[in-house]
C-alpha positions, 0 to 999 in steps of 0.5 A: 418730195416724190421720186424726180424720176417717177413716171407721170401721173394723170389727174383730172382738172376742170379749166373754164368749165371744161373737164381735162386730164393732165400727165405730169410727173410728182416732181412737177405736180409738187412744183404746180402746188407750191406756185399756186399756193404762193400765188394764193390761187387753186391749181385750177386756175393756175392751170387756166391762166398757163393754158391762156397763156399757152393759146396765145403763143405762136406755136402752143405746146401741150398743155403738159409741156406749157405747165412744165415750161412755165414752171421752169420760168417761173423758178428763173425769176420770170413768174411763168410765160407771161412776164418773161419773153422768149430769147428770141423775142428779146433779140437773143440768139444765143 
């Protein structure tokens, strides 16, 4: 794994046939690669799924932020944003 404090690295991806660039810290690129491998999908496909989930959000963040949040949710056992409701949606206010 790379230095966790390394600045973001920009990479180009194609999402739904459109090219885009995403800047993420190497730590998040590593985590994204591992999640895609675990789910047996290409990174582009996983990012496209995260992008679709973020667009459905009431307050969609930028794509890089959505990827980071999805990865944290995945670590917490929620398998990304789609299957784990946010605390306010569950009624938790803590």
